[in-house]
N, C-alpha and C positions, 0 to 999 in steps of 0.2 A: 528511659527515661524523657516523658515528654515535656514540653515547656512550658505548659502550667508548674510543674508542679520545677522545673530547675528555677524558675520564677520566686516560687514561694518559696524554696532551701537560698537565694541571692540576694530575692528583695529589700532585704532590711539591712546587711552589709551597701550593698548597691544605693541602698537611699544615704542614705546618713555621709556614704562615699563622696557623693552629687552632690552636698546640699551645698556647697562654697557658689554666692557666686549667681542664684537660680532663681534665689528671693526678689525681687520686684520691689513691691509693698511691705518685706517681709526681712528687717536685719540678718543678713550676710554673716554666714556665721561660721569655726570653724570645721569640720568632720570630727574632733576629737572631742567637740560643744556640744555639741547635738544628743540629745533624746533618743529611743528609740522609741518605736512605736510600743503601750503594752495591751497584756489580753482584757479586751472589753469584758470577754467574759461573765455568768454568774445574774449578783441582785445590784450593781451596777447600777443610779438613776443615772437617766440624765441632767447635765448642768442647767437646758435650760426649759424641759421644760415636765424633769421630776419621770417619764417612764424610762421604764429595766431598758435597761438595751441590749437586743439579739431577739426579740422577741413579737417588735411590730414586723415587717418586714425591710427592702433597701437597705442603700446603703450608714454606715456610724465613722464618726469621725473625733479626732482626736487633736486639739491643740495646747502647746506646751508655750506655758511663759515669760517672759523674764526674769520679770520679778515681784509677780501676782500671783496666787494659787486663787482657782476659782473656791465657792464659801463650802466648807467642811471636808476637804479633803487635800491633800496635795495632788498637784500638776501632774497630770492635764488636765483639761478640761474636756465630759468626757460628750456623746450626743448620740442618740440613734437616730435621729431624719442632719441632710446636712441643712437642707432646702429652710423646714421651720428652728432650728438647730442651732448646727452650726454655724449655718451662715451668724443671725442674726446674733448669736453673744458675738459672733471674731467682729462687724463694725459697734455694736454698743458700745463693748472695751476695747473696744480700738478709740473711741469716740473718750472715751472714759481719762485715756494715757495708757493705757498693758500694752507693750512687745507684746507682739508673739516672737517665743524666737522659732518653732517649728510648727504644722499644721500637714497629721495625717488624716487621707480616706481612705476607706474599701477600698484598694482599685478588682476592680472583677475582668480583671487582665490576671490577677495571677490565684485566679480561680477556678474552677468546676461547679459553675453552678448552673442550678433546673431557675425559666420564670414560670412560674404555678398560678393559682389564680385565688383569690379571696371576693367575696364580695361579683361577683364576674370581671376581674382588672386584675391582668398582672400585677402580680408583684418579684421582686427583687429580694434572693434570700440579704440574709444582714450574717453576714460574715462577724466577728470578736478575736479572732484568732493575732496572733502579733505580724504574725505573716502575711494577710491578707492584706496589710493597709500602708497604700506609698505619699507619696509628698505629692499637699495638696499645688503646687505649683507646676507640676509633672505629667498634670495625667490631661486629660481630656471631659471633659464633663457632658454629659448628651443634658439637657433639656428639648422638653415638649415631646415628649418622646409617648407610649399608648404604657409604659410602666410603670407602678405606682411603689412608693415608699412607703415610711411605717406612719403618714398622713396624708397620705395624698399621693399631687406630684413630686417629679426630684429630681437632682441632675445627676443621675449616673458615670461614675466615675472611671475610668479601662486607662494605663498605657502606653497602652499596642494599639498603634491607627485603625491598623487590618479588621482588630476585634473593637475598635466604633461604627464604623461599616460597615459590620456582620450585623450590630446589633443596631443602628438603625435603618437598611434594611430586610430589618425582621420587624421592628416597634417602629421606625421613626423618627423623627427629635432632627435637635441642631445642637450645632458643636460648637461650646466655648471653651474658654480656656477661660484661667481659677480670676486672670485681672478685669475681666466679662461680665465677672459675677459679683458683681455694686447693691452697695444695700436698693437702691431704682427700681433690681431688676429682681432681685426678690422681691419689695414691697410687689412689686405690679404679679410675678408669680405664681406668691400665695393671697393675692388678692388683696392685701391687707391694702 
């Protein structure tokens, strides 16, 4: 069994056990109270932009809220892009007083992936299975790489630092933590 297979199997268990105390901007939750990622396959549409999740390439995400829920369905809010969907939604709803319990993003360290080409630009796949998600606060995001997401500039998450290094060696970019992704950064990165 290879490392990615082990991570795929153990990832959700490790994620629920390792949440307490690691979330600086998010409240601390006990492992028993922490929801696990859901499957985003099928016809689920992005809560920020309405695009079908999984069809457009790049990392996906989901946010579980404490006392609120997205319009039209129960938690979590789900997204087909982090740069144009998850983070703008998170920051907007944070300003409205919504408390995020946990945020999950695609963790490419748990996925055997191939970078494909669309419109002459490298694009990441868009896995939607629950075991492909990791805690947003525990991954390293690669920004400013040559690889796109579903709508352009992507934030590519990895939980393994060796995977981050290999990706940057192949496609360029810079490392960011969850805390370094701010509304100002997102506005500059997306050209908003």
